[in-house]
C-alpha positions as a Markdown table, in Angstrom:
| # | Residue | x | y | z |
|---|---|---|---|---|
| 1 | Met | 105.7 | -124.3 | -78.5 |
| 2 | Arg | 106.9 | -122.7 | -75.4 |
| 3 | Ile | 104.4 | -120.6 | -73.4 |
| 4 | Leu | 106.7 | -117.5 | -73.6 |
| 5 | Asn | 106.5 | -117.6 | -77.4 |
| 6 | Leu | 102.7 | -117.8 | -77.2 |
| 7 | Phe | 102.6 | -114.6 | -75.2 |
| 8 | Lys | 104.9 | -112.9 | -77.7 |
| 9 | Ile | 102.7 | -114.0 | -80.7 |
| 10 | Ala | 99.5 | -112.9 | -78.9 |
| 11 | Trp | 101.0 | -109.5 | -78.0 |
| 12 | Lys | 102.2 | -108.9 | -81.6 |
| 13 | Ala | 98.8 | -109.8 | -83.0 |
| 14 | Ile | 97.2 | -107.1 | -80.7 |
| 15 | Leu | 99.8 | -104.5 | -81.7 |
| 16 | Leu | 99.2 | -105.1 | -85.4 |
| 17 | Asn | 95.5 | -104.0 | -84.9 |
| 18 | Lys | 95.8 | -101.3 | -82.2 |
| 19 | Val | 92.5 | -99.5 | -83.1 |
| 20 | Arg | 90.5 | -102.7 | -83.4 |
| 21 | Ala | 92.0 | -103.9 | -80.1 |
| 22 | Phe | 91.1 | -100.7 | -78.3 |
| 23 | Leu | 87.5 | -100.7 | -79.6 |
| 24 | Thr | 87.3 | -104.3 | -78.4 |
| 25 | Met | 88.5 | -103.4 | -75.0 |
| 26 | Leu | 86.2 | -100.4 | -74.7 |
| 27 | Gly | 83.3 | -102.4 | -73.3 |
| 28 | Ile | 85.6 | -103.9 | -70.7 |
| 29 | Ile | 87.1 | -100.5 | -69.8 |
| 30 | Ile | 83.6 | -98.9 | -69.4 |
| 31 | Gly | 82.3 | -101.9 | -67.4 |
| 32 | Val | 85.3 | -102.1 | -65.0 |
| 33 | Ala | 85.3 | -98.3 | -64.5 |
| 34 | Ser | 81.6 | -98.3 | -63.8 |
| 35 | Val | 81.8 | -101.2 | -61.3 |
| 36 | Ile | 84.7 | -99.6 | -59.4 |
| 37 | Ala | 82.9 | -96.1 | -59.3 |
| 38 | Met | 79.6 | -97.6 | -58.2 |
| 39 | Leu | 81.3 | -99.7 | -55.4 |
| 40 | Ala | 83.4 | -96.7 | -54.3 |
| 41 | Ile | 80.3 | -94.4 | -54.1 |
| 42 | Gly | 78.3 | -97.1 | -52.3 |
| 43 | Glu | 81.1 | -97.9 | -49.8 |
| 44 | Gly | 81.7 | -94.1 | -49.3 |
| 45 | Ser | 78.0 | -93.5 | -48.6 |
| 46 | Lys | 77.9 | -96.4 | -46.2 |
| 47 | Gln | 80.9 | -95.1 | -44.2 |
| 48 | Ser | 79.5 | -91.6 | -44.3 |
| 49 | Ile | 76.2 | -92.8 | -42.9 |
| 50 | Glu | 77.9 | -94.7 | -40.1 |
| 51 | Ser | 80.1 | -91.8 | -39.2 |
| 52 | Ser | 77.2 | -89.3 | -39.3 |
| 53 | Ile | 74.9 | -91.4 | -37.1 |
| 54 | Ser | 77.8 | -92.2 | -34.7 |
| 55 | Ser | 78.5 | -88.5 | -34.5 |
| 56 | Met | 75.1 | -88.0 | -32.9 |
| 57 | Gly | 76.2 | -90.2 | -30.1 |
| 58 | Ala | 77.4 | -93.8 | -30.6 |
| 59 | Asn | 75.6 | -94.9 | -27.4 |
| 60 | Met | 72.4 | -92.9 | -28.1 |
| 61 | Leu | 69.0 | -94.5 | -27.7 |
| 62 | Thr | 65.9 | -92.9 | -29.0 |
| 63 | Ile | 62.4 | -93.6 | -27.6 |
| 64 | Arg | 59.4 | -92.5 | -29.7 |
| 65 | Pro | 55.7 | -92.8 | -29.0 |
| 66 | Gly | 53.7 | -95.3 | -31.0 |
| 67 | Ala | 54.6 | -98.8 | -32.1 |
| 68 | Gly | 56.6 | -97.7 | -35.2 |
| 69 | Met | 55.6 | -97.3 | -38.8 |
| 70 | Arg | 52.5 | -99.1 | -39.9 |
| 71 | Gly | 52.5 | -98.9 | -43.6 |
| 72 | Gly | 52.0 | -95.2 | -43.6 |
| 73 | Val | 48.7 | -95.4 | -41.8 |
| 74 | Arg | 47.9 | -92.5 | -39.5 |
| 75 | Met | 48.0 | -93.7 | -35.8 |
| 76 | Asp | 45.7 | -92.7 | -33.0 |
| 77 | Pro | 46.6 | -89.2 | -31.7 |
| 78 | Ala | 46.4 | -90.6 | -28.1 |
| 79 | Glu | 49.0 | -93.2 | -29.0 |
| 80 | Met | 51.3 | -90.5 | -30.2 |
| 81 | Gln | 51.1 | -88.9 | -26.8 |
| 82 | Ser | 52.1 | -91.9 | -24.8 |
| 83 | Leu | 55.5 | -90.6 | -23.4 |
| 84 | Thr | 55.5 | -88.5 | -20.3 |
| 85 | Leu | 57.8 | -87.2 | -17.6 |
| 86 | Glu | 56.9 | -90.2 | -15.5 |
| 87 | Asp | 58.7 | -92.4 | -18.1 |
| 88 | Val | 61.8 | -90.2 | -17.7 |
| 89 | Asp | 61.7 | -90.6 | -14.0 |
| 90 | Ala | 61.2 | -94.3 | -14.2 |
| 91 | Leu | 64.2 | -94.7 | -16.6 |
| 92 | Asn | 66.4 | -92.6 | -14.3 |
| 93 | Thr | 65.6 | -94.5 | -11.2 |
| 94 | Gln | 65.2 | -98.1 | -12.5 |
| 95 | Ser | 67.6 | -98.5 | -15.3 |
| 96 | Ser | 71.2 | -99.8 | -14.7 |
| 97 | Leu | 72.3 | -99.7 | -18.3 |
| 98 | Ile | 71.7 | -96.0 | -19.2 |
| 99 | Thr | 73.5 | -93.0 | -17.9 |
| 100 | Asn | 71.8 | -89.8 | -19.2 |
| 101 | Val | 68.2 | -89.3 | -20.0 |
| 102 | Ser | 66.6 | -86.3 | -21.6 |
| 103 | Pro | 63.0 | -85.5 | -22.6 |
| 104 | Val | 62.6 | -84.0 | -26.1 |
| 105 | Cys | 59.8 | -81.8 | -27.6 |
| 106 | Gln | 60.3 | -79.7 | -30.7 |
| 107 | Gly | 58.7 | -77.2 | -32.9 |
| 108 | Ser | 59.4 | -75.2 | -36.0 |
| 109 | Gly | 59.1 | -71.4 | -36.4 |
| 110 | Gln | 60.9 | -68.1 | -37.1 |
| 111 | Ala | 63.8 | -66.9 | -35.0 |
| 112 | Ile | 64.0 | -63.1 | -35.0 |
| 113 | Phe | 66.7 | -60.7 | -33.9 |
| 114 | Gly | 66.3 | -57.0 | -34.9 |
| 115 | Ala | 65.5 | -56.9 | -38.7 |
| 116 | Asn | 66.9 | -60.4 | -39.3 |
| 117 | Asn | 64.9 | -63.6 | -39.1 |
| 118 | Ser | 65.5 | -67.2 | -39.9 |
| 119 | Pro | 63.3 | -70.4 | -40.0 |
| 120 | Thr | 64.6 | -72.9 | -37.5 |
| 121 | Thr | 63.7 | -75.7 | -35.1 |
| 122 | Ile | 63.6 | -75.4 | -31.3 |
| 123 | Tyr | 64.2 | -78.4 | -29.1 |
| 124 | Gly | 63.0 | -78.5 | -25.6 |
| 125 | Val | 65.4 | -80.7 | -23.6 |
| 126 | Ser | 67.1 | -81.1 | -20.3 |
| 127 | Pro | 70.8 | -80.4 | -19.5 |
| 128 | Glu | 71.7 | -84.1 | -20.1 |
| 129 | Tyr | 70.8 | -83.7 | -23.8 |
| 130 | Leu | 74.2 | -82.2 | -24.5 |
| 131 | Asp | 76.0 | -85.3 | -23.2 |
| 132 | Val | 73.6 | -87.7 | -25.1 |
| 133 | Arg | 74.1 | -85.9 | -28.4 |
| 134 | Val | 77.8 | -85.2 | -27.9 |
| 135 | Leu | 77.2 | -81.4 | -28.2 |
| 136 | Glu | 79.7 | -78.9 | -26.9 |
| 137 | Val | 79.1 | -75.3 | -25.8 |
| 138 | Lys | 81.7 | -73.1 | -27.6 |
| 139 | Ser | 80.9 | -69.9 | -25.8 |
| 140 | Gly | 78.7 | -69.0 | -22.8 |
| 141 | Ser | 77.2 | -71.8 | -20.8 |
| 142 | Gly | 74.5 | -74.5 | -20.8 |
| 143 | Phe | 71.3 | -74.2 | -18.8 |
| 144 | Thr | 70.8 | -75.8 | -15.5 |
| 145 | Asp | 68.2 | -78.0 | -13.7 |
| 146 | Glu | 67.1 | -74.8 | -12.0 |
| 147 | Ala | 66.3 | -73.2 | -15.3 |
| 148 | Val | 64.2 | -76.4 | -16.2 |
| 149 | Lys | 62.3 | -76.1 | -12.9 |
| 150 | Lys | 61.5 | -72.4 | -13.5 |
| 151 | Ala | 60.7 | -72.9 | -17.2 |
| 152 | Ser | 63.2 | -70.1 | -17.8 |
| 153 | Lys | 63.2 | -68.5 | -21.3 |
| 154 | Val | 66.8 | -69.1 | -22.1 |
| 155 | Ala | 68.4 | -70.7 | -25.2 |
| 156 | Ile | 71.6 | -72.2 | -26.6 |
| 157 | Ile | 71.8 | -71.7 | -30.3 |
| 158 | Gly | 73.8 | -73.3 | -33.2 |
| 159 | Gln | 76.3 | -71.6 | -35.4 |
| 160 | Thr | 74.0 | -71.4 | -38.5 |
| 161 | Leu | 71.5 | -69.3 | -36.4 |
| 162 | Val | 74.4 | -67.1 | -35.3 |
| 163 | Asp | 75.4 | -66.5 | -38.9 |
| 164 | Asn | 71.8 | -65.8 | -40.0 |
| 165 | Leu | 70.7 | -63.5 | -37.1 |
| 166 | Phe | 73.9 | -61.7 | -36.0 |
| 167 | Thr | 75.1 | -60.5 | -39.4 |
| 168 | Glu | 77.1 | -57.5 | -38.0 |
| 169 | Gly | 79.4 | -59.7 | -35.8 |
| 170 | Glu | 77.6 | -59.1 | -32.5 |
| 171 | Asp | 78.3 | -61.5 | -29.6 |
| 172 | Pro | 75.1 | -63.5 | -29.4 |
| 173 | Val | 75.6 | -64.5 | -25.7 |
| 174 | Gly | 73.4 | -62.2 | -23.6 |
| 175 | Gln | 71.3 | -61.1 | -26.5 |
| 176 | Thr | 67.5 | -61.7 | -26.7 |
| 177 | Ile | 65.9 | -63.3 | -29.7 |
| 178 | Arg | 62.2 | -64.1 | -30.3 |
| 179 | Phe | 60.9 | -67.4 | -31.4 |
| 180 | Asn | 57.2 | -67.3 | -32.5 |
| 181 | Arg | 56.9 | -64.1 | -30.4 |
| 182 | Ile | 58.4 | -65.7 | -27.3 |
| 183 | Pro | 61.6 | -63.9 | -26.1 |
| 184 | Leu | 64.5 | -66.1 | -25.4 |
| 185 | Lys | 67.8 | -65.0 | -23.8 |
| 186 | Ile | 70.9 | -66.6 | -25.4 |
| 187 | Ile | 73.2 | -68.1 | -22.8 |
| 188 | Gly | 75.4 | -70.2 | -25.0 |
| 189 | Val | 76.5 | -71.0 | -28.6 |
| 190 | Leu | 77.2 | -74.6 | -29.7 |
| 191 | Ser | 80.3 | -75.8 | -31.5 |
| 192 | Glu | 79.9 | -76.3 | -35.2 |
| 193 | Lys | 79.0 | -79.8 | -36.5 |
| 194 | Gly | 78.0 | -79.1 | -40.1 |
| 195 | Glu | 75.7 | -81.2 | -42.3 |
| 196 | Asn | 75.0 | -84.8 | -41.7 |
| 197 | Thr | 74.8 | -87.5 | -44.5 |
| 198 | Phe | 71.2 | -86.7 | -45.1 |
| 199 | Gly | 71.8 | -83.1 | -45.8 |
| 200 | Gln | 70.4 | -81.8 | -42.5 |
| 201 | Asp | 72.1 | -78.8 | -41.0 |
| 202 | Gln | 73.0 | -79.8 | -37.5 |
| 203 | Asp | 73.8 | -76.2 | -36.5 |
| 204 | Asp | 70.4 | -74.8 | -37.3 |
| 205 | Leu | 68.7 | -75.2 | -34.0 |
| 206 | Ile | 67.7 | -73.8 | -30.6 |
| 207 | Leu | 68.0 | -75.7 | -27.4 |
| 208 | Ser | 65.8 | -74.5 | -24.5 |
| 209 | Pro | 64.5 | -76.1 | -21.3 |
| 210 | Tyr | 61.7 | -78.6 | -22.2 |
| 211 | Thr | 59.4 | -77.1 | -19.6 |
| 212 | Ala | 59.6 | -73.7 | -21.3 |
| 213 | Val | 59.0 | -75.2 | -24.8 |
| 214 | Gln | 56.1 | -77.3 | -23.5 |
| 215 | Lys | 54.3 | -74.5 | -21.7 |
| 216 | Arg | 55.1 | -71.3 | -23.6 |
| 217 | Ile | 55.6 | -72.5 | -27.2 |
| 218 | Leu | 53.8 | -75.8 | -27.9 |
| 219 | Ala | 51.2 | -75.8 | -25.2 |
| 220 | Ile | 51.5 | -79.6 | -24.5 |
| 221 | Asp | 52.1 | -81.8 | -21.5 |
| 222 | His | 53.4 | -84.9 | -23.2 |
| 223 | Leu | 56.8 | -85.6 | -24.7 |
| 224 | Gln | 57.5 | -86.1 | -28.4 |
| 225 | Ser | 60.5 | -88.4 | -27.7 |
| 226 | Ile | 63.1 | -89.3 | -25.1 |
| 227 | Val | 66.8 | -89.8 | -25.7 |
| 228 | Ala | 69.3 | -91.6 | -23.5 |
| 229 | Ser | 72.8 | -92.9 | -23.5 |
| 230 | Ser | 73.7 | -96.5 | -22.8 |
| 231 | Thr | 76.7 | -97.2 | -20.5 |
| 232 | Ser | 78.7 | -98.4 | -23.5 |
| 233 | Glu | 78.1 | -99.1 | -27.2 |
| 234 | Asp | 78.2 | -102.9 | -26.5 |
| 235 | Asp | 75.5 | -102.5 | -23.9 |
| 236 | Ala | 73.1 | -100.8 | -26.3 |
| 237 | Pro | 71.1 | -103.9 | -27.3 |
| 238 | Ala | 70.7 | -104.9 | -23.6 |
| 239 | Ala | 69.7 | -101.3 | -22.7 |
| 240 | Val | 67.0 | -101.4 | -25.4 |
| 241 | Glu | 65.5 | -104.5 | -23.8 |
| 242 | Glu | 65.8 | -103.0 | -20.3 |
| 243 | Ile | 64.1 | -99.7 | -21.4 |
| 244 | Thr | 61.3 | -101.7 | -23.1 |
| 245 | Ser | 60.7 | -103.7 | -20.0 |
| 246 | Ile | 60.6 | -100.6 | -17.8 |
| 247 | Leu | 58.2 | -98.7 | -20.1 |
| 248 | Arg | 55.9 | -101.6 | -20.5 |
| 249 | Thr | 55.6 | -101.7 | -16.7 |
| 250 | Thr | 55.1 | -97.9 | -16.5 |
| 251 | His | 52.5 | -97.9 | -19.2 |
| 252 | Asp | 50.7 | -100.9 | -17.7 |
| 253 | Ile | 51.0 | -103.0 | -20.9 |
| 254 | Arg | 49.9 | -106.6 | -20.6 |
| 255 | Asn | 51.8 | -109.5 | -22.1 |
| 256 | Asn | 49.5 | -110.0 | -25.0 |
| 257 | Glu | 49.4 | -106.3 | -25.9 |
| 258 | Glu | 51.6 | -104.3 | -28.3 |
| 259 | Asn | 53.9 | -101.6 | -27.1 |
| 260 | Asp | 52.7 | -98.0 | -27.5 |
| 261 | Phe | 56.3 | -96.8 | -27.9 |
| 262 | Ser | 59.4 | -97.7 | -30.0 |
| 263 | Val | 63.0 | -97.9 | -28.9 |
| 264 | Phe | 65.9 | -97.5 | -31.4 |
| 265 | Ser | 69.6 | -97.7 | -30.9 |
| 266 | Gln | 72.2 | -96.1 | -33.2 |
| 267 | Glu | 73.3 | -99.6 | -34.2 |
| 268 | Glu | 69.9 | -100.3 | -35.5 |
| 269 | Leu | 69.8 | -97.1 | -37.5 |
| 270 | Ile | 73.2 | -97.8 | -39.0 |
| 271 | Ser | 72.2 | -101.4 | -39.9 |
| 272 | Thr | 69.0 | -100.1 | -41.6 |
| 273 | Phe | 70.6 | -97.4 | -43.6 |
| 274 | Ser | 73.6 | -99.6 | -44.4 |
| 275 | Ala | 71.4 | -102.3 | -45.7 |
| 276 | Thr | 69.5 | -99.9 | -47.9 |
| 277 | Ser | 72.8 | -98.4 | -49.2 |
| 278 | Glu | 74.2 | -101.9 | -49.9 |
| 279 | Met | 71.0 | -102.9 | -51.8 |
| 280 | Leu | 71.3 | -99.8 | -54.0 |
| 281 | Thr | 75.0 | -100.5 | -54.6 |
| 282 | Val | 74.3 | -104.1 | -55.7 |
| 283 | Leu | 71.7 | -102.8 | -58.1 |
| 284 | Leu | 74.0 | -100.2 | -59.6 |
| 285 | Val | 76.9 | -102.7 | -59.8 |
| 286 | Ala | 74.5 | -105.2 | -61.6 |
| 287 | Ile | 73.6 | -102.5 | -64.1 |
| 288 | Ala | 77.3 | -101.6 | -64.6 |
| 289 | Gly | 78.1 | -105.3 | -64.9 |
| 290 | Ile | 76.0 | -105.3 | -68.1 |
| 291 | Ser | 78.8 | -103.3 | -69.8 |
| 292 | Leu | 81.3 | -106.1 | -68.8 |
| 293 | Phe | 79.0 | -108.7 | -70.4 |
| 294 | Val | 78.7 | -106.6 | -73.6 |
| 295 | Gly | 82.5 | -106.2 | -73.6 |
| 296 | Gly | 82.9 | -109.9 | -73.3 |
| 297 | Ile | 80.6 | -110.4 | -76.3 |
| 298 | Gly | 82.8 | -107.9 | -78.2 |
| 299 | Ile | 85.9 | -110.0 | -77.3 |
| 300 | Met | 84.3 | -113.2 | -78.6 |
| 301 | Asn | 83.2 | -111.4 | -81.8 |
| 302 | Ile | 86.7 | -110.0 | -82.5 |
| 303 | Met | 88.3 | -113.4 | -81.7 |
| 304 | Tyr | 86.1 | -115.0 | -84.3 |
| 305 | Val | 87.2 | -112.4 | -86.8 |
| 306 | Ser | 90.8 | -113.0 | -85.8 |
| 307 | Val | 90.5 | -116.8 | -86.2 |
| 308 | Lys | 88.9 | -116.3 | -89.6 |
| 309 | Glu | 91.6 | -113.9 | -90.8 |
| 310 | Arg | 94.4 | -116.1 | -89.7 |
| 311 | Thr | 93.1 | -119.4 | -90.9 |
| 312 | Arg | 96.0 | -120.0 | -93.3 |
| 313 | Glu | 98.5 | -119.1 | -90.5 |
| 314 | Ile | 96.7 | -121.7 | -88.2 |
| 315 | Gly | 97.0 | -124.3 | -91.0 |
| 316 | Leu | 100.7 | -123.5 | -91.5 |
| 317 | Arg | 101.5 | -123.8 | -87.8 |
| 318 | Met | 99.7 | -127.2 | -87.6 |
| 319 | Ala | 101.5 | -128.4 | -90.8 |
| 320 | Val | 105.0 | -127.7 | -89.2 |
| 321 | Gly | 104.1 | -129.6 | -86.0 |
| 322 | Gly | 102.0 | -127.2 | -84.0 |
| 323 | Arg | 99.6 | -129.0 | -81.6 |
| 324 | Gly | 95.9 | -128.1 | -81.1 |
| 325 | Ile | 96.6 | -127.1 | -77.5 |
| 326 | Asp | 99.2 | -124.6 | -78.8 |
| 327 | Ile | 96.8 | -123.0 | -81.1 |
| 328 | Leu | 94.1 | -122.9 | -78.4 |
| 329 | Leu | 96.5 | -121.3 | -75.9 |
| 330 | Gln | 97.6 | -118.7 | -78.5 |
| 331 | Phe | 94.1 | -117.3 | -79.1 |
| 332 | Leu | 93.1 | -117.8 | -75.5 |
| 333 | Ile | 96.1 | -115.7 | -74.3 |
| 334 | Glu | 95.3 | -113.0 | -76.9 |
| 335 | Ser | 91.7 | -112.9 | -75.5 |
| 336 | Ile | 93.0 | -112.7 | -71.9 |
| 337 | Phe | 95.4 | -110.0 | -72.9 |
| 338 | Leu | 92.6 | -107.9 | -74.4 |
| 339 | Ser | 90.5 | -108.4 | -71.3 |
| 340 | Ile | 93.2 | -107.7 | -68.7 |
| 341 | Thr | 94.6 | -104.7 | -70.5 |
| 342 | Gly | 91.0 | -103.3 | -70.7 |
| 343 | Gly | 90.6 | -104.1 | -67.0 |
| 344 | Phe | 93.8 | -102.2 | -66.1 |
| 345 | Ile | 92.7 | -99.1 | -68.1 |
| 346 | Gly | 89.2 | -99.4 | -66.6 |
| 347 | Val | 90.6 | -99.5 | -63.0 |
| 348 | Leu | 92.6 | -96.3 | -63.7 |
| 349 | Leu | 89.5 | -94.7 | -65.3 |
| 350 | Gly | 87.3 | -95.8 | -62.4 |
| 351 | Ile | 89.6 | -94.4 | -59.7 |
| 352 | Gly | 89.9 | -91.1 | -61.7 |
| 353 | Thr | 86.1 | -91.0 | -62.0 |
| 354 | Thr | 85.5 | -91.5 | -58.3 |
| 355 | Gln | 88.0 | -88.7 | -57.5 |
| 356 | Leu | 86.2 | -86.4 | -60.0 |
| 357 | Val | 82.8 | -87.2 | -58.4 |
| 358 | Ser | 84.3 | -86.5 | -54.9 |
| 359 | Asn | 85.8 | -83.2 | -55.9 |
| 360 | Leu | 83.0 | -81.8 | -58.1 |
| 361 | Leu | 79.9 | -83.2 | -56.3 |
| 362 | Asn | 81.4 | -83.5 | -52.9 |
| 363 | Trp | 80.0 | -87.1 | -52.6 |
| 364 | Pro | 81.7 | -89.5 | -50.1 |
| 365 | Val | 83.7 | -92.2 | -52.0 |
| 366 | Ser | 86.0 | -95.0 | -50.9 |
| 367 | Val | 87.9 | -97.1 | -53.4 |
| 368 | Thr | 88.8 | -100.5 | -51.8 |
| 369 | Ile | 91.5 | -103.0 | -52.7 |
| 370 | Ser | 88.8 | -105.7 | -52.8 |
| 371 | Ser | 86.9 | -103.9 | -55.5 |
| 372 | Ile | 90.0 | -103.6 | -57.7 |
| 373 | Leu | 90.9 | -107.3 | -57.1 |
| 374 | Val | 87.4 | -108.4 | -57.9 |
| 375 | Ser | 87.4 | -106.3 | -61.1 |
| 376 | Phe | 90.7 | -107.9 | -62.3 |
| 377 | Thr | 89.4 | -111.4 | -61.5 |
| 378 | Val | 86.2 | -110.7 | -63.4 |
| 379 | Cys | 88.3 | -109.4 | -66.4 |
| 380 | Ala | 90.4 | -112.6 | -66.4 |
| 381 | Phe | 87.3 | -114.8 | -66.2 |
| 382 | Thr | 85.7 | -112.7 | -69.0 |
| 383 | Gly | 88.7 | -113.2 | -71.3 |
| 384 | Ile | 88.8 | -117.0 | -70.6 |
| 385 | Phe | 85.0 | -117.5 | -70.9 |
| 386 | Phe | 84.4 | -115.5 | -74.1 |
| 387 | Gly | 87.7 | -116.4 | -75.7 |
| 388 | Trp | 87.5 | -120.1 | -75.1 |
| 389 | Tyr | 85.1 | -121.0 | -77.8 |
| 390 | Pro | 86.8 | -119.1 | -80.7 |
| 391 | Ala | 90.2 | -120.5 | -79.5 |
| 392 | Lys | 88.8 | -124.0 | -79.4 |
| 393 | Lys | 87.3 | -123.7 | -82.9 |
| 394 | Ala | 90.8 | -122.6 | -84.1 |
| 395 | Ala | 92.4 | -125.5 | -82.4 |
| 396 | Ala | 90.0 | -128.0 | -84.0 |
| 397 | Met | 90.7 | -126.9 | -87.6 |
| 398 | Asp | 91.8 | -129.4 | -90.2 |
| 399 | Pro | 95.3 | -128.2 | -91.3 |
| 400 | Ile | 94.7 | -129.2 | -95.0 |
| 401 | Thr | 91.4 | -127.3 | -95.1 |
| 402 | Ala | 93.1 | -124.3 | -93.3 |
| 403 | Leu | 96.0 | -124.1 | -95.8 |
| 404 | Arg | 93.5 | -124.1 | -98.7 |
| 405 | Tyr | 91.5 | -121.2 | -97.2 |
| 406 | Glu | 91.4 | -118.1 | -99.3 |
């Protein structure tokens, strides 16, 4: 029996039982759609995280006090005050792999202008901070090193703060706002950046000279962090090692002692969040894959029913010269047809679902060709795996017994 005839017979058998065939395919359809949707959401989240972190400055390096997280245990307060201006000076003079260095200290409070107020965060930084974080001043100007030396009460604000405080369309540049009762003259407004992947509004901030924030707002003499830029993205790992070496010397840390600071590159942050995202994606895909398994069991079940219903037909085909391999291929092709057709519908449903999720929930999604190819491969394997045993059982029938079957 030619292979083309086997395909025609299998297709006619499916068309004769359209509703039953559709219900059989339903498990495959739901499984494939779920897998594609989960992979698209996972890949979209990964790309969004990478883009968001890179938008903060692809070359940015962050130095924080303390040796990092220690299982949630509260660290010694003295250890959290380990960064000073001497560290900034040492990095500026001794490092060959970083270009811009800025101290950072920050605090939360209320920004007030007239009758309007808004909770926000103030960052005490140096002029180099704008280059490190890839921030642009849309109107007005940034502050200078002279403003840092004098601890001038000046500020650059983000667009969210402009919208919340200057509700009547006033030009914020030149106006004076108060932050926790400290007056700050606005000298510039930052270009809008929007929310990052973690839902944080990147435009809800005040930038001011770190000296002013240290003395007038926080009343501290240490730094809460230091940010810097490596000479290039490729130099970031080497820059991390260089910074570590310089600060160990500055802090007089011996060879057998642990660092009292931590250095992070954007690449490390991307790797950490991407690994978490990938782990969650694998978990979700595994859960969605259960639907494929259930769909495969449904195909096996319906193929058993089909073999039982067509026992006399099988006996007749064998009686007129049909070989066992022909019978096996007939039912195996029917099983693969069910699986592949369900997979095709599932792919369309999965792509439609991801677009719906993107449009309604504004989640980042990315449907890849590889996920579609994997889905089709899994569907073909499912059809072969779950259709093989019923087809083999049909092929092994005794033609005399099959003809006598009622």
